[in-house]
N, C-alpha and C positions, 0 to 999 in steps of 0.2 A: 202318829199311828197309835189306831186303837187297841192294837195285839201285835206284842214283839215276843221274839224269843230266839235263844243263842240255839241256832240249827248245828253248829258246828263249834265247840267251845274246845280246844285244845291247847298245849304248848306251842303250838305253830300257827294257827288260824284261828280268827275270831269271825263268824260267819251272825249277822243279826237280820232276821228276817220279819219285817211287819206287812202285818195284814188289816186291810180295809173292813168295814162293817160289811160292804160290799162284796166281799170273798164268797164264792170263786167268780162272780163275774168282772173283779178289776184283780188285776196281775199283783201280787205282793211284791213290795221293794225290797229288795235284798242288798246288802251293804256289806262287803268285806272288811272289817275295822282294823284287820291287821294290814298297812301298806305293803303292798303286792305290786310290781311292775307286770303287767299281761295286758294283752290286746283287748281282752272281752271285760277289761275292769276299768271303770276310769277313774281319773286321779284323786278323785275323793270318795272311791270305794264301791261305787254303784256296778252291779255283777247286770250284764247285758246277755240275756238268756230267750228262749223260746221254748217253752214247753211243748211236748209232743202230744201227748194223750192226758187229758185231763179227766180225772173220774168227779163227780160232783161232789165239792168240798173237800177235795183230798189234796193233799201237798205233794202226797209221791212223785207225780208227774214235776212239780216245778224243782223238787230236792234235786230226782235225776237229770232232770237238764242243766241246773245248776252245776253241779259236777261233771257232767260231760261237757259244758263251756269251757271249763277250768282244766280239764285234762285233755281235750282234743289238741293234738300236733300237727294234725293236717287238715284242719275244716275246709269245707269249701268259699270261698271269697263270698262275703255278702257285706254291702255298705252299709245295711242298716246294722252292723254290729258294731261299725265306728265311734268307739265312746272314748277312745285314748289315741289320738292320732299321732304321735309321737311313737309308741307301741306299735301301732297297726303299720304304718310306713314300715319300720325294721322288719316286724314279721312277714310283710309280705314283698318286701325288698330283696336285693341282690344276696348272694350267698354269704356275704362279708355282712351284709346288715343283719341277717339272719339268726350268725352268730353272735353279733353284738347284743340282740335281742335277749337269744339265750342267757349270755353272761347278766346282762341286766336281772332278767326273772331269775336266776341262781342267786345272785347277788341280793335281792331282795327277799328272797326266802331265807339265805343266810344269814340276814340281818335281823329276821322275826325269829330266829332259833338263838341269836345272842343275846336279844332284848329280853 
């Protein structure tokens, strides 16, 4: 990428955003460098999100959409967001599957705290 920045770098998560020279016409690539088990994050850390409102040349809509994708506890099902099939199956599965998903998510967050 031509430009990258740590949007969120803390003791808990590290998120990297790469902008193309064609930004804002081309969506940034967003990677969570801290391993996390999440249905909207691929196993290699790529975040699947859809910015809602884009101001010309602004990252605000992207940052808000990334946070929403990670925090939304009951999003509508959208097959375009399947980037982690195993986690997606658990997230949208039975009550027991959802409990397992939540344990896996909490475990990945706990591991990032301990590392």
